[in-house]
C-alpha positions as CSV (number, residue, x, y, z in Angstrom):
1,M,0.1,0.0,0.0
2,R,1.3,3.5,-0.8
3,P,2.2,5.7,2.0
4,R,-0.3,8.8,2.5
5,L,2.5,11.3,3.0
6,F,4.4,12.0,0.0
7,Y,8.0,11.5,0.8
8,G,9.2,13.6,-1.9
9,W,8.6,16.6,0.7
10,A,11.2,14.6,3.1
11,I,13.7,14.3,0.4
12,V,13.4,18.2,-0.4
13,L,14.4,18.8,3.4
14,V,17.1,16.2,3.4
15,A,18.5,17.4,-0.2
16,G,18.5,20.9,1.1
17,L,20.3,20.3,4.5
18,C,22.8,18.1,2.7
19,Y,23.5,20.6,0.0
20,G,23.3,23.7,2.2
21,C,25.2,22.5,5.2
22,G,27.5,20.3,3.4
23,M,28.8,22.8,0.8
24,S,28.0,26.7,2.1
25,P,30.2,26.5,5.2
26,M,33.3,25.2,3.4
27,Y,32.9,27.2,0.1
28,Y,32.4,30.6,1.9
29,S,34.7,30.3,4.8
30,W,37.8,29.7,2.4
31,S,37.4,33.5,1.5
32,M,36.4,34.6,4.9
33,F,39.5,33.0,6.8
34,A,41.8,33.9,3.7
35,P,43.3,37.2,5.4
36,R,44.1,35.2,8.6
37,L,45.7,32.5,6.4
38,V,47.7,35.2,4.4
39,V,49.2,36.1,7.9
40,D,49.8,32.9,9.6
41,L,51.1,30.5,6.9
42,G,52.4,33.4,4.5
43,V,50.0,32.2,1.7
44,D,50.1,34.8,-1.2
45,R,47.0,35.8,-3.3
46,G,48.0,33.3,-6.0
47,D,47.7,30.5,-3.5
48,V,44.6,31.9,-2.0
49,G,43.1,31.5,-5.5
50,G,44.9,28.3,-6.4
51,V,43.6,26.5,-3.3
52,F,40.2,27.7,-3.9
53,G,40.4,27.0,-7.7
54,L,41.7,23.7,-7.4
55,F,39.0,22.8,-5.2
56,N,36.4,24.0,-7.8
57,V,38.2,22.1,-10.3
58,L,38.0,18.9,-8.2
59,Y,34.4,19.1,-6.8
60,Q,33.2,19.5,-10.6
61,F,35.8,17.5,-12.3
62,V,34.6,14.2,-10.5
63,G,31.2,14.6,-11.9
64,V,31.4,11.7,-14.6
65,G,32.5,9.8,-11.6
66,V,29.7,11.0,-9.5
67,G,27.2,10.3,-12.1
68,V,28.4,6.7,-12.8
69,S,28.6,6.0,-8.9
70,I,25.0,7.2,-8.6
71,V,23.8,4.8,-11.3
72,R,25.9,1.9,-9.9
73,L,25.9,2.4,-6.1
74,G,22.8,4.7,-5.4
75,L,22.7,8.0,-3.9
76,R,22.8,7.1,-0.2
77,R,26.1,5.5,-0.4
78,V,27.7,8.1,-2.9
79,M,26.6,10.9,-0.6
80,A,27.5,9.5,2.7
81,A,31.1,8.4,1.5
82,G,31.5,12.1,0.1
83,F,30.9,13.7,3.4
84,C,33.2,11.4,5.1
85,V,36.1,12.4,2.6
86,T,35.2,16.1,3.2
87,A,35.4,15.7,7.0
88,A,39.0,14.0,6.7
89,G,40.0,16.9,4.3
90,L,38.9,19.6,6.8
91,L,40.4,18.2,9.6
92,L,43.7,18.2,7.8
93,V,43.3,21.8,7.0
94,S,42.7,22.4,10.7
95,Q,46.2,21.3,11.4
96,A,47.9,23.1,8.4
97,E,51.5,24.2,8.5
98,T,51.9,24.9,5.0
99,V,50.0,25.9,1.9
100,R,50.7,22.4,0.6
101,D,48.6,21.2,3.5
102,C,45.5,23.5,2.5
103,Y,45.9,22.0,-1.0
104,L,45.7,18.5,0.1
105,G,43.1,19.1,2.7
106,F,40.8,21.6,1.2
107,S,41.5,21.4,-2.7
108,I,41.9,17.7,-3.1
109,L,40.0,15.9,-0.3
110,G,37.5,18.5,0.1
111,G,36.8,18.9,-3.6
112,I,36.6,15.4,-4.1
113,G,34.1,14.8,-1.1
114,I,32.1,17.8,-2.0
115,G,31.5,16.6,-5.6
116,F,30.4,13.2,-4.4
117,S,28.1,14.5,-1.8
118,T,26.3,17.7,-2.7
119,I,25.6,19.4,-6.2
120,V,25.0,16.3,-8.5
121,P,23.2,14.4,-5.9
122,A,20.8,17.2,-4.9
123,Q,20.0,18.1,-8.4
124,T,19.4,14.3,-9.0
125,L,17.1,13.9,-6.2
126,G,15.1,17.0,-7.2
127,Q,14.4,15.9,-10.7
128,N,13.9,12.4,-9.7
129,W,11.1,13.1,-7.3
130,F,9.2,15.8,-9.1
131,L,8.1,16.8,-12.7
132,R,5.5,19.6,-12.4
133,R,7.3,21.3,-9.6
134,R,10.7,20.4,-10.9
135,A,12.3,24.1,-11.1
136,L,10.5,25.1,-7.8
137,V,11.8,21.9,-5.9
138,I,15.2,22.4,-7.2
139,G,15.4,26.1,-6.5
140,V,14.1,25.4,-2.9
141,I,16.8,22.7,-2.4
142,F,19.5,25.1,-3.6
143,A,18.2,27.9,-1.6
144,F,19.3,26.1,1.6
145,G,22.8,27.0,0.3
146,G,22.0,30.7,0.1
147,V,20.4,30.7,3.8
148,V,23.2,28.8,5.2
149,G,25.8,30.9,3.3
150,R,24.5,33.9,4.9
151,L,24.7,32.4,8.3
152,V,28.2,31.4,7.6
153,A,29.4,35.0,7.8
154,P,28.5,35.9,11.3
155,A,29.2,32.5,12.5
156,D,32.9,32.9,10.9
157,T,33.4,36.4,12.2
158,W,32.3,35.1,15.8
159,L,34.7,32.1,15.5
160,L,37.8,34.6,14.5
161,E,36.9,36.9,17.4
162,H,36.7,34.2,20.1
163,Y,38.9,31.3,18.5
164,D,40.7,31.0,15.2
165,W,40.3,29.7,11.9
166,R,41.6,26.4,12.9
167,T,38.7,25.8,15.2
168,G,36.5,27.1,12.5
169,W,37.4,24.1,10.4
170,V,37.0,21.6,12.9
171,V,33.3,22.8,13.3
172,I,32.8,22.5,9.5
173,A,34.4,19.0,9.5
174,A,32.0,17.8,12.3
175,I,29.2,19.1,10.3
176,S,30.2,17.1,7.1
177,A,30.4,14.1,9.5
178,T,26.9,14.5,10.7
179,L,25.2,14.9,7.2
180,A,27.0,11.6,6.3
181,V,24.9,9.7,8.9
182,V,21.8,12.0,7.6
183,A,22.4,10.9,4.0
184,G,22.6,7.2,4.8
185,V,19.5,7.3,7.0
186,F,16.9,9.3,5.1
187,V,17.8,9.6,1.3
188,R,15.6,7.5,-1.0
189,E,16.8,7.1,-4.9
190,T,13.3,7.5,-6.5
191,P,9.6,7.5,-5.6
192,E,9.1,4.3,-7.3
193,T,11.6,2.7,-4.3
194,V,8.7,3.5,-1.5
195,G,5.8,2.8,-4.0
196,Q,5.0,6.4,-5.1
197,S,5.1,8.3,-8.4
198,R,6.9,11.7,-9.3
199,D,4.9,14.8,-7.7
200,G,3.1,12.1,-5.3
201,H,0.4,11.3,-7.5
202,E,-0.3,9.3,-10.7
203,P,-0.6,11.5,-14.1
204,R,-3.8,13.5,-14.9
205,E,-5.3,14.7,-18.2
206,G,-4.9,18.1,-19.4
207,S,-1.9,20.0,-18.8
208,E,-0.3,17.6,-16.2
209,G,-0.7,15.0,-19.0
210,S,0.9,17.3,-21.6
211,A,3.9,17.7,-19.1
212,N,4.4,14.0,-18.5
213,E,4.1,13.3,-22.4
214,M,7.1,16.0,-22.6
215,A,8.9,14.3,-20.0
216,A,8.5,10.8,-21.6
217,V,9.9,12.2,-24.6
218,A,12.8,13.5,-22.8
219,D,13.4,10.4,-20.8
220,Q,14.1,8.6,-24.1
221,W,17.7,10.4,-24.5
222,T,20.7,8.7,-23.3
223,A,23.8,10.3,-22.1
224,A,25.8,9.1,-25.1
225,Q,23.2,10.7,-27.5
226,A,22.9,14.0,-25.4
227,I,26.5,15.0,-25.4
228,R,26.3,14.8,-29.2
229,T,23.9,17.7,-29.5
230,P,24.5,21.4,-30.0
231,Q,22.5,22.1,-27.1
232,F,24.8,20.1,-24.9
233,A,27.7,22.2,-26.1
234,L,25.9,25.6,-25.6
235,M,25.2,24.4,-22.0
236,L,29.1,23.8,-21.6
237,V,29.5,27.4,-22.3
238,C,26.6,28.3,-19.9
239,G,28.2,26.4,-17.2
240,V,31.3,28.2,-17.7
241,A,29.6,31.6,-17.5
242,Y,27.8,31.2,-14.2
243,A,30.6,29.1,-12.5
244,V,33.6,31.2,-13.3
245,P,32.5,34.6,-12.0
246,F,30.8,33.7,-8.9
247,N,33.8,31.4,-7.9
248,T,36.2,34.0,-8.6
249,A,34.2,36.7,-6.7
250,V,33.8,34.3,-3.6
251,A,37.7,33.6,-3.5
252,H,38.8,37.2,-3.9
253,L,36.0,39.5,-2.8
254,T,37.2,39.8,1.1
255,L,40.8,40.6,-0.2
256,H,39.4,43.0,-2.8
257,L,37.1,45.0,-0.6
258,T,39.5,45.3,2.2
259,D,42.2,46.5,-0.5
260,L,39.8,49.3,-1.4
261,G,39.3,50.3,2.1
262,H,36.3,48.3,3.5
263,A,36.6,46.9,7.2
264,E,37.3,43.5,7.3
265,T,34.2,42.7,9.0
266,G,31.9,44.8,6.1
267,A,33.8,42.9,3.4
268,I,32.9,39.5,5.2
269,G,29.2,40.8,5.5
270,L,29.2,41.5,1.8
271,V,30.2,37.9,1.1
272,G,27.3,37.0,3.1
273,T,25.1,39.3,1.5
274,M,26.0,37.9,-1.9
275,A,25.0,34.4,-0.5
276,L,21.5,36.0,0.9
277,V,20.7,37.7,-2.5
278,S,21.4,34.3,-4.3
279,I,18.4,32.9,-2.4
280,G,16.2,35.2,-4.2
281,G,17.8,33.9,-7.5
282,R,17.3,30.5,-6.5
283,L,13.9,30.8,-5.6
284,M,13.2,32.8,-9.0
285,G,14.5,30.0,-10.8
286,A,11.1,28.5,-10.3
287,V,9.9,30.4,-13.5
288,G,11.4,27.5,-15.4
289,D,8.0,25.5,-14.4
290,W,6.2,28.4,-16.6
291,I,8.6,29.4,-19.3
292,S,11.4,28.0,-21.3
293,P,14.2,27.6,-18.7
294,Q,16.9,28.7,-21.1
295,W,15.4,32.2,-21.3
296,A,15.7,32.7,-17.4
297,L,19.2,31.4,-17.8
298,A,20.1,34.0,-20.2
299,V,18.8,36.8,-18.1
300,A,20.6,35.2,-15.2
301,L,24.2,35.2,-16.9
302,T,23.7,38.7,-18.2
303,L,23.0,40.0,-14.5
304,E,26.0,37.7,-13.1
305,G,28.4,39.4,-15.9
306,L,27.2,42.9,-15.3
307,G,27.8,42.3,-11.3
308,A,31.4,41.0,-11.9
309,G,32.2,44.2,-14.0
310,G,30.5,46.2,-11.2
311,L,33.2,45.2,-8.7
312,L,35.5,47.4,-10.4
313,L,33.4,50.2,-8.8
314,A,33.3,48.6,-5.3
315,A,35.2,51.4,-3.4
316,D,31.6,53.0,-3.0
317,P,29.8,50.9,-0.5
318,A,26.3,51.4,-2.3
319,L,28.0,50.3,-5.8
320,A,29.7,47.3,-3.9
321,L,26.5,46.4,-2.5
322,A,24.8,46.5,-6.1
323,A,27.7,44.6,-7.6
324,V,27.5,41.7,-5.2
325,S,23.8,41.7,-5.3
326,L,23.8,41.4,-9.0
327,I,26.3,38.6,-8.9
328,G,24.3,36.7,-6.1
329,L,21.2,37.1,-8.1
330,G,22.3,36.1,-11.6
331,F,24.2,33.2,-10.0
332,G,21.1,32.1,-8.0
333,L,18.9,32.0,-11.0
334,A,21.5,30.3,-13.3
335,Y,22.3,27.6,-10.6
336,I,18.8,26.5,-10.8
337,S,17.9,27.1,-14.4
338,I,21.1,24.9,-15.8
339,P,19.8,21.7,-14.1
340,V,16.3,22.3,-15.2
341,V,17.2,22.7,-18.8
342,F,19.1,19.7,-18.7
343,S,16.4,18.0,-17.2
344,H,13.9,19.8,-19.6
345,F,16.0,18.6,-22.4
346,F,17.4,15.2,-21.6
347,G,15.2,13.8,-19.1
348,R,15.6,11.8,-15.9
349,R,17.7,8.9,-17.7
350,A,20.6,10.8,-18.8
351,F,20.4,13.4,-16.2
352,A,23.2,12.1,-13.7
353,V,25.7,11.5,-16.1
354,T,25.2,14.4,-18.5
355,A,25.3,16.8,-15.3
356,G,28.4,15.1,-14.3
357,I,30.0,15.4,-17.6
358,R,29.0,19.1,-17.9
359,M,30.6,19.8,-14.4
360,T,33.5,18.1,-15.1
361,I,34.5,19.9,-18.1
362,T,33.2,23.5,-16.8
363,G,35.0,22.7,-13.5
364,V,38.4,23.2,-15.1
365,F,37.3,26.6,-16.2
366,A,35.7,27.3,-12.9
367,G,38.8,26.6,-11.1
368,L,41.1,28.4,-13.3
369,G,39.2,31.6,-12.7
370,P,40.2,32.2,-8.9
371,W,43.9,31.2,-9.8
372,L,44.3,33.4,-12.8
373,A,42.7,36.3,-11.1
374,G,45.1,35.7,-8.2
375,L,48.2,35.5,-10.5
376,T,47.0,38.7,-12.4
377,F,46.7,40.6,-9.2
378,D,50.2,39.4,-8.0
379,A,51.6,40.7,-11.2
380,T,49.7,44.0,-11.8
381,G,48.3,45.0,-8.2
382,S,45.0,45.1,-9.6
383,Y,41.9,43.1,-10.4
384,A,40.6,45.3,-13.1
385,M,41.6,42.7,-15.9
386,P,40.1,39.6,-14.2
387,F,36.8,41.4,-13.6
388,I,36.6,42.6,-16.9
389,G,37.1,39.2,-18.4
390,L,34.4,37.8,-15.9
391,M,31.9,40.2,-17.5
392,L,32.8,39.2,-20.9
393,V,32.2,35.6,-20.0
394,G,28.9,36.3,-18.5
395,G,27.7,38.1,-21.8
396,A,29.0,35.2,-23.9
397,G,27.1,32.5,-21.9
398,A,23.9,34.7,-21.9
399,V,23.9,34.9,-25.7
400,C,24.5,30.9,-25.8
401,A,21.6,30.5,-23.4
402,A,19.3,32.8,-25.8
403,L,20.2,30.4,-28.8
404,M,19.1,27.1,-27.4
405,R,16.0,25.4,-28.6
406,H,14.5,22.2,-27.1
407,P,16.2,19.2,-29.1
408,G,12.7,17.1,-29.2
409,A,13.1,13.3,-29.4
410,P,16.5,11.6,-29.7
411,P,17.4,10.5,-33.3
412,I,16.4,6.6,-32.8
413,A,13.2,7.5,-31.1
414,A,12.3,10.0,-33.8
415,A,13.2,7.5,-36.6
416,E,11.0,4.9,-35.0
417,V,8.0,7.4,-35.0
418,S,8.4,8.5,-38.5
């Protein structure tokens, strides 16, 4: 007998907690702890960007392995193992004596662990359990990241005032270990495993029936077919355009703002504000349930690119707030729109692997951004060139998103119909 309560809503909560508490404390704290690391370990700007950049490369570069592992081992095992690796890496960072320890603990172990435990698994859970509310649900799941990200700023400020950055990494490691247990106990792969259907009911006539017909067409795609389409190539550009500006801003924003004369606490607060504003963007991603999600993606990348360029004017507090708000809003909307476009185009069957391939490829560029920005600053003493480049990258992604059209049925299915 099918349970009365739709377990999908529990999945939304569990996926949100695993993503938000798994990714955000680690992701945002690197920038907030960076000024103290520079003093205590003698880390230069290139290594600040390099450690964070390699982390970004690895958590996305393992995407193919994540997708294949989900298919073969299941989400629960993959997520729990990932959180355990993350916890081990952060404990190593808390004992770091050189920048090499940061690369090993934060970038390598932390990057691999985050890759296996957060983004692709959370996206997969959202689209596995929901269809009609897919964009809204994925938006809600990833809004947890923005909520937690905003809380990280005051929490890190308090830790730096009363303890130190080493204690901060121990606390974040403990959170990751706790999430390994949560994932292992509560995650369920699909609604069919508990005798339910997507959205919690059987398909109905009318608009819902039409949505299910489109989903049935999309579900015919395999990953091997999807990656050969021009839509997939354009999505790779969009992936770079949303990931590189935000990752670079997170890695260098505190340092950039303090260079311009902002107080450290104010700079950390603006990092938190960027995360907070991204919540609105993530929830706005729900428009992908009513309009073509690729158009929402085009708008998002435009906003994010403009915000990155606006950091050049961030000496003025009002303009700094405007710039980080545009970056946060655009990133949040793009963050939701990209997996929704993938699910809309290529369906459930190909999702985990196609998302993993996309993250693997774009992750290289996402990691290069913070590193190159740091090297450019060390060479020129300015972030002007990196921020102009980020603005152009956002514009290129917006154009690619606007050019995309739904691919329809895969070639073999289309041939069978004709």
